[in-house]
C-alpha positions in Angstrom: -38.4 -8.8 13.6 -39.5 -11.9 11.9 -37.0 -12.0 8.9 -34.0 -12.3 11.5 -35.3 -16.1 12.4 -35.5 -19.2 10.4 -33.2 -21.1 8.2 -33.3 -17.5 5.8 -33.0 -15.5 8.8 -29.9 -13.6 9.5 -30.4 -13.7 13.5 -27.0 -14.9 15.8 -28.8 -14.8 19.2 -29.0 -18.0 20.4 -25.4 -18.0 18.6 -24.0 -15.4 20.8 -25.7 -16.8 24.0 -24.1 -20.6 23.6 -20.7 -18.5 22.9 -21.5 -17.1 26.8 -22.7 -19.8 28.0 -19.7 -21.7 26.6 -17.4 -19.7 28.3 -18.7 -19.1 31.3 -20.1 -22.5 32.1 -17.3 -22.8 35.3 -17.3 -19.3 36.3 -21.3 -19.5 36.8 -20.6 -23.1 38.3 -18.7 -22.3 41.1 -20.8 -19.3 41.8 -24.0 -21.4 42.0 -21.8 -23.9 44.3 -21.5 -21.0 46.5 -25.0 -19.3 46.4 -25.7 -23.2 47.8 -23.2 -23.6 50.1 -24.0 -20.4 52.1 -27.8 -21.1 52.2 -27.1 -25.4 52.7 -24.4 -23.9 56.2 -27.5 -21.2 57.3 -30.0 -23.9 57.2 -28.3 -27.4 58.1 -28.1 -26.9 61.6 -31.0 -26.4 62.5 -33.1 -28.6 59.6 -34.3 -32.5 61.5 -34.2 -34.6 58.5 -35.6 -37.7 60.3 -38.2 -35.6 60.8 -39.0 -34.2 58.2 -38.7 -38.2 56.3 -41.3 -39.7 58.7 -44.1 -36.7 57.7 -43.9 -37.6 54.1 -46.5 -39.7 52.6 -46.5 -40.1 48.8 -44.1 -40.1 45.5 -44.1 -36.3 45.1 -43.5 -35.2 49.2 -40.3 -38.1 49.3 -39.0 -36.8 46.4 -39.0 -33.1 47.3 -37.7 -33.4 51.1 -34.8 -35.6 48.7 -33.8 -32.7 46.6 -35.0 -29.8 49.0 -33.1 -29.3 52.1 -29.7 -27.9 53.7 -28.2 -31.4 53.4 -28.4 -31.6 49.7 -28.2 -27.7 49.2 -24.7 -28.6 50.9 -24.1 -31.5 48.4 -24.7 -30.0 45.8 -22.6 -26.7 46.0 -19.7 -28.4 47.0 -19.8 -30.5 44.2 -20.5 -27.7 42.2 -18.3 -25.5 43.9 -14.8 -28.3 42.5 -16.7 -28.5 39.7 -16.2 -24.5 39.5 -12.3 -25.0 40.3 -11.1 -27.1 38.9 -12.5 -26.0 35.4 -11.1 -22.9 35.8 -7.8 -24.0 36.8 -7.7 -26.1 33.8 -9.5 -23.5 31.7 -6.5 -21.1 32.7 -3.4 -23.7 32.1 -5.0 -23.7 29.1 -4.7 -20.1 28.1 -1.7 -20.5 29.4 -0.5 -22.9 26.9 -2.3 -21.0 23.6 -0.6 -17.2 25.0 2.9 -19.3 25.8 2.1 -21.4 22.2 1.6 -17.5 20.4 4.8 -16.0 22.0 6.9 -18.8 20.4 5.0 -18.5 16.8 5.5 -15.1 17.3 9.5 -14.8 18.1 8.7 -17.2 14.3 6.9 -14.6 12.8 9.9 -11.8 13.9 12.7 -14.2 12.1 10.2 -14.7 8.7 9.3 -10.7 8.8 13.3 -9.3 9.7 14.1 -11.8 6.7 11.2 -10.9 4.7 11.9 -7.2 4.6 15.6 -7.7 3.8 14.6 -9.2 1.0 11.9 -6.5 -0.1 14.7 -4.3 0.6 17.1 -6.1 -2.0 14.5 -6.1 -4.6 13.9 -2.7 -4.3 17.3 -2.2 -4.8 18.0 -4.5 -7.6 14.9 -2.5 -9.5 16.5 0.7 -8.8 19.7 -0.9 -10.6 17.5 -2.2 -13.5 16.1 1.7 -13.3 19.3 2.9 -13.7 20.9 1.0 -16.4 17.9 1.9 -18.3 18.2 5.1 -17.7 22.1 4.7 -19.0 20.7 2.8 -21.6 18.7 5.8 -23.3 21.7 8.1 -22.2 24.1 6.3 -24.6 21.2 5.8 -27.2 20.7 9.5 -27.3 24.4 10.4 -27.3 24.6 8.1 -31.0 21.4 10.7 -31.6 23.8 13.5 -30.8 26.3 12.2 -32.7 24.3 11.0 -35.9 22.0 14.4 -36.4 25.4 16.5 -35.5 24.5 18.6 -32.4 27.4 20.1 -30.3 27.9 21.6 -27.0 25.2 24.3 -27.0 22.6 21.5 -27.8 21.1 19.4 -25.6 18.0 15.9 -26.6 14.9 14.8 -23.4 13.3 12.1 -23.6 9.9 12.3 -21.1 6.9 10.4 -20.3 4.1 11.0 -19.4 2.5 9.8 -15.8 0.1 10.5 -13.0 -1.4 14.1 -14.8 2.6 15.5 -15.3 5.7 14.4 -17.3 8.6 12.2 -16.3 11.9 13.0 -17.2 13.8 9.4 -18.4 16.9 10.9 -19.6 18.2 13.4 -21.7 21.8 14.0 -22.9 24.1 16.9 -24.1 28.3 17.0 -25.0 28.1 19.7 -22.2 27.5 18.3 -18.5 26.0 21.7 -17.2 22.9 20.3 -19.8 22.9 16.9 -19.2 22.7 17.3 -15.2 19.1 16.5 -13.4 17.4 18.9 -11.7 14.0 17.6 -11.3 12.6 14.8 -11.8 8.7 16.5 -12.4 7.6 19.0 -15.1 3.8 19.8 -15.4 1.5 18.4 -18.7 -0.2 21.6 -19.2 2.9 24.2 -20.1 5.6 24.7 -22.0 6.8 23.3 -25.6 6.4 19.5 -24.4 2.2 20.0 -24.1 2.4 21.1 -27.7 4.3 18.4 -29.1 1.5 16.6 -26.5 -1.3 17.9 -28.4 -0.4 18.7 -31.7 2.1 15.8 -32.0 5.1 18.2 -33.5 6.2 21.2 -32.8 9.0 23.5 -33.6 9.8 26.8 -31.7 12.1 29.1 -33.8 10.8 32.7 -32.9 12.3 32.2 -29.0 14.8 35.7 -28.6 18.6 34.8 -28.1 18.8 34.9 -24.1 21.0 37.2 -24.9 18.5 39.8 -24.8 17.0 38.4 -21.5 14.4 40.8 -20.7 12.8 39.8 -23.7 13.9 36.1 -23.6 11.8 36.1 -20.2 9.2 38.1 -22.3 8.5 35.7 -24.3 8.5 32.5 -22.9 6.2 33.7 -19.9 3.6 35.4 -22.6 3.5 31.9 -25.1 4.2 29.2 -22.1 2.6 30.4 -19.5 5.8 30.2 -16.5 6.9 32.6 -14.2 9.8 34.4 -14.7 11.0 32.4 -11.6 10.3 29.5 -12.8 12.8 30.4 -15.6 15.4 32.5 -13.7 16.4 29.1 -12.8 16.5 27.1 -15.8 19.9 26.0 -16.9 19.6 26.3 -19.6 18.0 29.2 -21.2 17.1 27.5 -24.6 16.0 29.8 -27.8 14.6 27.2 -30.2 13.1 23.9 -29.5 11.7 20.4 -31.4 9.3 18.2 -30.0 7.7 14.8 -30.9 5.1 13.4 -29.3 6.3 9.7 -28.5 3.1 7.8 -30.2 2.5 3.0 -29.7 -0.7 1.7 -30.7 -1.8 5.4 -31.4 -0.9 6.8 -28.1 0.5 9.7 -26.8 3.3 8.5 -24.4 5.9 10.7 -24.1 7.7 13.4 -25.6 11.3 13.4 -27.2 12.7 17.8 -27.1 15.8 18.2 -29.2 16.3 21.8 -27.8 19.6 24.6 -28.5 20.6 27.9 -27.0 22.1 29.2 -30.4 19.3 31.3 -32.7 20.9 29.7 -35.7 20.0 26.1 -34.4 17.2 25.9 -37.6 19.2 27.8 -40.3 21.7 24.6 -41.0 20.0 22.1 -44.2 16.6 21.0 -43.6 17.1 20.7 -39.9 13.6 20.3 -38.7 13.1 17.8 -41.7 16.1 16.3 -40.7 15.2 15.8 -36.9 11.6 14.5 -38.0 12.9 12.2 -40.5 15.4 10.8 -37.4 12.9 10.3 -34.7 10.2 8.6 -37.4 12.9 5.8 -38.5 13.4 5.1 -34.7 10.4 5.6 -33.3 9.6 2.1 -31.9 13.3 1.7 -30.5 12.2 5.3 -28.7 8.6 4.0 -27.6 10.4 0.6 -26.0 12.7 2.8 -24.2 9.4 4.7 -23.1 7.3 1.6 -22.5 9.7 0.3 -20.0 10.8 3.1 -18.2 6.8 3.2 -17.1 6.9 -0.4 -15.9 9.8 0.2 -14.3 9.1 3.2 -12.8 5.2 1.8 -11.6 6.8 -0.9 -10.2 9.4 0.9 -8.0 6.8 3.3 -6.2 4.2 0.6 -5.5 7.6 -1.2 -3.6 7.6 1.8 -2.1 4.0 2.3 -1.5 2.8 -0.8 -0.6 1.9 -1.6 3.0 1.1 -4.8 4.3 -0.3 -6.4 7.6 2.3 -7.3 9.6 2.5 -11.4 10.2 1.8 -10.3 14.5 -1.8 -8.6 12.9 -2.5 -11.9 11.0 -1.1 -14.7 13.5 -3.5 -12.8 16.2 -6.7 -12.8 13.6 -6.7 -16.2 12.5 -6.4 -16.8 16.2 -9.2 -14.6 16.9 -11.5 -16.5 14.4 -10.3 -19.5 15.1 -10.9 -19.5 19.0 -14.6 -17.3 18.7 
């Protein structure tokens, strides 16, 4: 108990008592004045001050008669009641003034909040537009890669990056418009060719049956990569040949680039695997920059979308409460 007091103590008892006295002073004065007025009125009619005074001898007795009598009680009670009433009136008036100032401040803050919200929405739109432009830039590069590697409308290139234990599609391109469409943005980290390349830096799939024999095609993908049949049925592009390579920056895997085709003879061209791997190696720094920038833009947009700020009204109320505690 003793450790709560002293210079190193943690007690706020007397501070709390002081706050109560400060806030209740005028109310206490009015209450005490009412009590004294009541008592003084009850005994003033039968009190004979002259007789009491004549019978007094000594300083202490005289002081007691002067202080403890109905007339003094009436005078002191009236004074305390007046002090309490005037003080309470002035205190309420100051509170009304403060409340009016607070209302004006809240109105100004409403305008500031509206302006801030509009600015944040505009900034969000700009960030989304930057991400869209970046995606278009990567698609342009993929278009050039398709041309350089002599890929046709049965082939496709896709770049993914890893975020929050999943692969996020950054950009894709195919000469076939149906294959270029993005139907899903997020893919599991532990499935498919992407996972194999992510773990082993590169991966080639050249044994998968063509979708012409659909039953064997589905069976192979389910057994080899852990897919469900309904997942395969939903695929727009039924690829059977894949070349995937991890995108590495400073010895850290940050994404995967995937080349795929629906043609069973995709790898029969002269050293197709070697040419794809060499192309990725030659442009590794550019691909990794695409991925790094894409991750940065995406994180900014996600952070802006999920960020919750305390309202200005709450800030002002908290500050005022701290000032007048």
